[in-house]
KOLLO-125081 format. One line per 3 residues: number of its first residue (from 1); for each residue x, y, z of C-alpha. Coordinates in Angstrom, 2 decimals, decimal comma. Each point is the difference from the previous one (the first is absolute). Example, Ala and Ser with C-alpha at 12.3 -4.5 7.8 and 13.67 -1.06 7.14 Angstrom:
# KOLLO-125081
1> 12,30 -4,50 7,80 | 1,37 3,44 -0,66
//
This chain:
# KOLLO-125081
1> 0,16 -0,15 -0,17 | 1,29 3,62 -0,60 | 1,36 2,09 2,57
4> -0,46 3,23 -1,69 | -2,89 2,25 1,42 | -2,97 0,86 -2,18
7> 0,97 3,47 -0,29 | 3,57 -1,17 -1,41 | -0,69 1,52 -3,57
10> -1,35 3,27 1,24 | 3,40 0,51 1,82 | 2,79 2,44 -1,37
13> 2,57 -2,11 -1,94 | 2,45 1,21 3,38 | -2,29 -1,72 2,27
16> -0,19 -2,89 -2,04 | 3,05 -0,67 -0,30 | 0,65 0,44 3,84
19> -3,13 -1,88 0,75 | 1,46 -3,40 -2,29 | 3,21 0,12 1,83
22> -1,31 0,08 3,18 | -2,65 -3,00 -0,69 | 2,07 -2,06 -1,61
25> 2,99 0,43 2,45 | 2,41 1,16 -3,08 | 3,72 -0,36 0,52
28> 2,37 3,01 -0,79 | 0,95 -1,70 -3,09 | -3,82 -0,68 -1,41
31> -0,67 3,48 0,97 | 2,47 1,56 -1,99 | -0,81 -2,41 -2,73
34> -3,58 1,92 -0,20 | 1,80 3,29 0,28 | -1,25 2,58 2,37
37> 1,22 3,03 -2,15 | -2,72 2,36 0,56 | 0,38 1,25 -4,00
40> 0,17 -3,48 -1,08 | -3,22 -1,13 2,11 | -1,85 3,23 -1,68
43> 1,12 -1,44 -3,29 | -1,48 -3,61 0,68 | -3,22 1,44 1,27
46> -0,45 1,66 -3,59 | 0,72 -2,87 -1,64 | -2,48 -2,54 1,88
49> -2,58 -0,20 2,13 | 0,65 -1,00 3,89 | 3,55 0,52 -0,70
52> 2,52 -0,95 3,21 | 3,14 0,61 -1,66 | 2,40 -1,87 -2,94
55> 0,80 -3,36 -0,71 | 3,56 0,57 -1,78 | 1,36 -2,27 -2,41
58> 3,52 0,09 -0,80 | 0,72 2,24 -3,30 | 3,17 -1,05 -1,95
61> 1,52 0,69 -3,10 | 0,54 -2,35 -3,23 | 3,16 1,40 -2,08
64> 1,37 -0,72 -2,61 | -2,67 0,15 -2,66 | 0,39 1,35 -3,51
67> -3,73 0,72 -1,42 | -0,67 1,62 -3,59 | 4,08 1,27 0,06
70> -0,03 1,60 3,51 | 1,45 -1,40 3,21 | -3,14 -0,01 2,45
73> 0,48 -1,12 3,69 | -3,31 -1,21 1,31 | -1,95 0,27 3,32
76> -1,42 -2,76 1,67 | -2,16 -0,85 3,04 | -0,68 -3,35 1,12
79> 0,53 -2,25 2,98 | 1,31 -2,99 -2,10 | 3,80 -0,54 0,50
82> 1,50 -0,75 -3,71 | -2,03 2,05 -2,20 | 1,52 3,01 0,11
85> 3,62 -1,99 -0,88 | -1,37 -2,37 -2,66 | -1,50 3,34 -1,63
88> 3,31 1,85 -0,04 | 1,97 -3,29 -0,99 | -1,75 -0,83 -2,85
91> -0,37 3,88 -0,81 | 3,42 -0,31 -0,10 | 0,55 -2,66 -2,27
94> -2,36 1,36 -2,17 | 1,45 3,37 0,03 | 3,43 -0,99 -1,01
97> -2,00 -1,77 -3,28 | -1,23 3,63 -0,89 | -2,74 -0,50 2,49
100> -4,13 0,47 -0,36 | -2,02 1,47 -2,91 | -3,28 0,74 1,14
103> -3,51 1,65 -0,98 | -3,32 1,04 1,31 | -3,46 1,03 -1,64
106> -1,33 3,14 0,67 | -1,46 0,52 3,38 | -3,79 -0,85 -1,01
109> -2,14 -0,97 2,51 | -3,79 -1,22 0,12 | -2,80 1,20 1,96
112> -3,15 -2,45 -0,12 | -3,81 0,31 0,22 | -1,69 -3,14 0,20
115> -3,50 0,22 -0,67 | -2,83 -2,91 0,40 | -3,44 -1,14 -2,34
118> 1,50 1,76 -3,15 | -1,51 -0,67 -3,15 | 2,28 -0,86 -3,03
121> -1,55 2,96 -1,85 | 1,51 2,29 2,58 | 3,50 -0,65 -0,95
124> -0,10 2,07 -2,85 | -1,36 3,32 2,14 | 3,06 -0,93 2,55
127> 2,62 0,15 -2,56 | -1,69 2,94 -1,40 | -0,23 1,90 3,71
130> 4,01 0,43 -0,14 | -0,21 3,98 -0,88 | -2,49 0,11 3,14
133> 2,17 -2,12 1,95 | 2,94 1,98 -0,64 | -1,61 3,06 0,94
136> -1,04 -1,19 3,24 | 3,77 -1,13 0,91 | 1,87 3,10 -1,32
139> -0,21 1,98 3,12 | 1,65 -3,05 2,08 | 2,96 0,04 -2,58
142> 0,83 3,63 -0,50 | 3,49 -0,83 1,52 | 0,56 -3,11 -1,91
145> -0,79 1,56 -3,20 | 2,92 2,95 0,81 | 2,41 -2,47 0,49
148> -1,18 -1,70 -3,36 | -2,19 -2,70 1,55 | -3,65 -0,30 -0,06
151> -2,95 -1,63 -0,92 | 0,72 -2,41 -3,42 | -3,21 -1,91 -0,90
154> -2,98 -2,08 1,07 | -0,70 -3,63 -0,67 | -2,88 -2,26 0,95
157> 0,37 -3,66 0,29 | -2,95 -2,63 1,37 | 1,08 -2,71 2,87
160> -0,18 -3,13 -2,04 | -0,41 -2,47 2,58 | -1,16 -0,84 3,70
163> -2,45 1,17 2,09 | 0,57 3,75 -1,32 | -0,74 -1,09 -3,59
166> -3,44 -1,08 0,84 | -0,49 2,84 1,66 | 0,65 2,21 -3,11
169> 3,26 1,86 1,62 | 1,59 2,06 -2,37 | 3,42 1,88 0,82
172> 0,80 3,46 -1,12 | 4,04 0,92 0,00 | 1,19 3,34 0,23
175> 3,47 0,08 -1,55 | 2,09 2,72 1,88 | 3,63 0,64 -0,26
178> 1,21 0,76 3,51 | 3,50 1,71 -0,62 | 2,05 -0,72 3,18
181> -2,63 -0,76 2,00 | -0,97 -3,45 0,90 | -4,07 1,66 -0,73
184> -1,90 -1,88 2,72 | -1,45 3,14 1,49 | -0,98 1,62 -3,33
187> -1,21 -3,35 -1,72 | -2,23 -0,71 2,68 | -1,45 3,57 0,01
190> 0,06 0,08 -3,94 | -2,12 -3,43 0,24 | -2,46 1,56 2,55
193> -0,34 3,21 -2,08 | -0,96 -1,91 -2,92 | -1,93 -2,55 1,63
196> -3,49 2,35 -0,80 | 0,68 1,02 -3,81 | 0,69 -4,15 -0,44
199> -3,51 -0,82 2,09 | -1,82 2,46 -2,54 | 1,80 -1,37 -3,30
202> -0,59 -3,74 1,22 | -3,42 0,65 1,25 | 0,98 -2,62 3,39
205> 1,48 0,48 2,97 | 3,58 0,22 1,26 | 1,33 -2,96 2,71
208> 3,77 1,43 0,37 | 1,98 2,47 -1,31 | 3,58 0,36 0,95
211> 3,75 -1,03 -1,72 | 1,47 -3,04 -1,01 | 3,51 -1,12 1,09
214> 0,08 -2,50 -2,32 | 2,09 2,62 -1,92 | 0,34 -1,49 -3,39
217> 0,67 3,10 -1,98 | 2,97 0,61 2,32 | 2,58 -2,58 -0,69
220> 3,87 0,34 0,94 | 2,49 -2,57 -1,25 | 3,85 -0,55 -0,05
223> 2,51 -2,42 -1,88 | 3,38 -0,50 0,61 | 2,83 -2,30 -2,00
226> 2,73 -1,79 1,73 | 3,02 -1,69 -2,21 | -0,38 -3,75 1,07
229> 4,29 0,80 0,64 | -1,18 1,73 3,28 | -2,22 -2,44 1,54
232> 1,95 -2,34 2,36 | -0,85 -1,56 3,11 | 1,75 -2,33 1,86
235> 0,99 -2,85 -2,85 | -2,82 0,86 -2,24 | 0,84 2,20 -2,80
238> -2,07 2,51 -2,17 | -1,42 -1,85 -2,47 | -1,35 -3,02 2,44
241> -1,05 3,02 2,68 | -2,30 1,89 -2,94 | -1,78 -3,46 -1,19
244> -0,72 -0,64 3,65 | -1,17 3,54 0,76 | -2,01 -0,54 -3,69
247> -1,62 -3,19 1,49 | -0,73 1,08 3,42 | -2,03 3,14 -1,65
250> -1,85 -2,85 -2,54 | -1,07 -1,83 3,47 | -1,38 3,49 1,69
253> -1,55 0,55 -3,52 | -1,97 -3,39 -0,04 | -0,60 -0,60 4,16
256> -2,32 2,42 1,58 | 1,74 -0,78 3,49 | 3,41 0,46 -1,10
259> -0,88 3,58 -1,54 | -1,47 0,88 3,33 | 3,27 0,22 1,59
262> 2,09 0,59 -3,38 | -2,26 3,56 -0,01 | 0,30 0,45 3,62
265> 3,40 0,35 -0,42 | -0,48 2,53 -2,51 | -2,29 2,16 2,18
268> 2,90 -0,32 2,55 | 1,87 2,79 -1,98 | -3,28 1,76 -1,35
271> -1,84 0,11 3,45 | 3,22 1,46 2,03 | 0,26 2,51 -2,53
274> -3,71 0,84 0,37 | 0,58 0,19 3,73 | 3,27 1,99 -0,26
277> -1,96 2,45 -1,95 | -3,73 -0,01 2,00 | -1,56 -1,31 -3,00
280> -3,41 -2,37 0,05 | 1,56 -3,54 0,50 | -3,02 -1,94 -0,18
283> -1,38 2,00 -3,34 | 2,79 -1,07 -1,45 | 0,70 -3,76 1,72
286> -3,78 -0,28 -1,19 | 0,26 1,27 -3,74 | 3,68 -2,13 -0,52
289> -1,78 -2,92 1,20 | -3,17 0,32 -2,28 | 1,98 0,45 -3,13
292> 1,74 -3,11 0,86 | -3,30 -1,93 0,18 | -1,15 2,03 -3,43
295> -0,05 -3,03 -2,08 | -1,96 -1,81 2,81 | 2,90 -1,87 1,38
298> 2,64 1,40 2,24 | 3,26 0,24 -1,16 | 3,48 1,39 -0,03
301> 0,79 3,99 -0,81 | 2,97 -0,38 -1,49 | 1,45 -1,28 -3,30
304> 3,76 -1,92 -0,25 | 1,74 -1,43 -3,27 | 2,99 -0,51 -1,11
307> 1,35 1,90 -3,31 | 3,27 -0,60 -1,19 | 2,39 0,21 2,10
310> -2,10 1,81 2,26 | -3,23 -0,09 2,78 | -2,38 1,99 -0,29
313> -2,69 1,14 2,81 | -2,98 1,77 -0,25 | -3,18 1,09 2,53
316> -3,04 2,16 -0,82 | -2,67 0,43 2,46 | -2,77 2,94 0,69
319> 2,12 2,17 2,30 | -2,49 3,10 1,47 | 3,07 2,26 2,00
322> -0,44 3,55 0,84 | 2,10 2,79 0,83 | -2,41 2,75 0,90
325> -3,01 0,04 2,22 | -1,01 -2,72 2,78 | 2,86 -0,66 2,34
328> 2,92 0,30 -2,15 | -0,62 4,06 0,41 | 0,38 0,13 3,47
331> 1,61 -3,26 1,58 | 3,63 1,55 0,63 | 1,70 -3,42 -0,53
334> -2,00 -0,63 -3,56 | 1,33 3,65 -0,74 | 3,56 -0,99 0,68
337> -0,04 -3,15 -2,04 | -1,32 1,58 -2,85 | 2,55 2,43 0,40
340> 2,72 -2,85 0,09 | -1,76 -1,16 -3,50 | 0,26 3,39 -1,43
343> -3,57 1,29 0,27 | -1,11 -2,20 -3,09 | -3,50 0,62 -0,98
346> -2,57 -3,04 0,16 | 0,34 -1,48 -3,06 | 4,47 -0,20 0,51
349> -0,96 -1,03 3,27 | -1,99 -3,00 -1,21 | 2,48 -0,94 -2,15
352> 2,59 -0,17 2,49 | -2,45 -2,06 1,77 | -0,17 -2,72 -2,70
355> 4,10 -0,30 -0,96 | 0,26 -0,69 4,40 | -2,73 -2,37 -0,06
358> 1,78 -1,77 -3,09 | 3,35 0,16 1,89 | -1,33 -1,30 3,00
361> -1,69 -2,86 -1,42 | 3,19 -0,89 -2,13 | 2,01 -0,65 3,07
364> -2,25 -1,95 1,57 | -0,28 -2,43 -3,11 | 3,55 0,18 -0,08
367> 0,56 -1,19 3,58 | -2,77 -2,28 -0,43 | 1,36 -1,86 -3,15
370> 3,87 0,32 1,69 | 0,32 -0,53 3,76 | -3,39 0,46 1,40
373> -1,61 3,01 1,60 | 0,34 -1,22 3,34 | 4,18 0,98 0,50
376> -0,10 3,69 -0,50 | -3,19 0,02 2,48 | 1,16 -2,03 2,90
379> 3,14 2,58 -0,04 | -2,42 2,90 0,57 | -2,04 -2,21 2,58
382> 3,58 -0,05 1,61 | -0,05 3,71 0,40 | -3,76 -0,04 1,78
385> 1,04 -3,00 2,34 | 3,07 1,98 1,03 | -2,09 3,30 0,67
388> -2,66 -1,79 1,83 | 2,62 -1,74 2,39 | 0,99 3,73 0,65
391> 2,45 0,62 -2,36 | 0,69 3,92 -0,36 | 2,35 1,72 -2,83
394> 2,54 -2,05 -0,98 | -0,76 -2,72 2,27 | -2,89 -1,03 -2,75
397> 2,71 -0,45 -2,87 | 2,48 -2,07 2,28 | -2,78 -2,19 1,57
400> -1,55 -0,64 -3,05 | 3,04 -0,81 -1,62 | 0,41 -2,92 2,68
403> -3,60 -0,99 -0,60 | 0,67 -0,77 -3,70 | 3,48 -1,86 0,73
406> -1,80 -2,27 2,37 | -2,87 -0,50 -2,17 | -2,01 -0,10 2,85
409> -2,79 2,72 -0,45 | -2,06 0,19 3,18 | -0,44 2,28 2,99
412> 2,32 -2,29 2,26 | 3,06 0,52 -2,11 | -0,21 3,63 -0,16
415> -0,70 0,57 3,45 | 3,40 -2,15 0,77 | 2,12 1,43 -2,69
418> -1,13 4,10 1,06 | 0,95 -1,22 3,51 | 3,27 -1,73 -1,28
421> 0,59 3,40 -1,61 | -0,36 2,03 2,94 | 1,71 -1,89 2,48
424> 3,40 -0,07 -2,55 | -0,17 3,61 0,21
//
């Protein structure tokens, strides 16, 4: 049963922060992790309801990337060990071979109005209502139009199967160029403003008016080409490694359960960049996974093939990043992350994300088809064991090194080695 009082949400953020610490008997480390700084508590309070603080994530930087001829250092926020190291490792290999080439669609998103019991003969009237719809949403899109965006057109489609089809449901999609915004607020407002116009044209009632996060018209992609001579892991030469990578990807294209983990690895990078720049991770992940199942079967998002004396990797997915509006506009860590990237626009950020996701996947598959994934994971796990045992500062690396040497990855070993290091001083 909750210990929090019913009036908890009505307290101010500082009082909620204090109350939570007292009720849960938080340690000083736990209190500091929630962040007691008054300015940051105010920031939390304007970002979410019933705020009590922040749950900080480690923020790291994957270095060594070369994307479209430019050196890029990529900020990544993640709790998972080895993600940043793997990204940087793959990024460096690919940079030495010329780097990534990327592309992105124009930043077009869709707002949807769903209506029920629409007679087929009314669909033409809906298409003919495009000028009236454009007029209805124009005031909401003034700032986007000044930046080169705005309303781009209207599509009408009838839901073809299932209970909604039997109800005669029709979807009217408004296509809007949102420029550097992710665009959720303006898309939702546009859908609601257009709904009365669309209802009149259809002679039917609207049920839902909201954006779609599918972002099918807002894809980004990346590719690389690495000579086989630059691929070697242990006793495995480049030709054999490349062939194994191709086969591993074919498995992920054919087997949905393997594809889930394959694509999760891609999102290790993309989601970490989204978190670092305060983008909407849930919208991005929903769109990416829906795209992976676009033909009715869930598949890998990547393609690998051998061309002559090189292995080629490619990735494409919907990546609706934003660099203005939302939390990116005022979260200080997000602003710093964007500065590190050179203050990219939304389209450029999506291209960077595509390259990062492909690098993350390449590193994972390369490890899987050679020495396996666990060797690197366990080395980093040793650091956590050392920290939990009480090691701090330089002690962490020394204890972790001993844990790895002994091959005994448990709390007892870490505690024993820490004690030995301290007693030898």
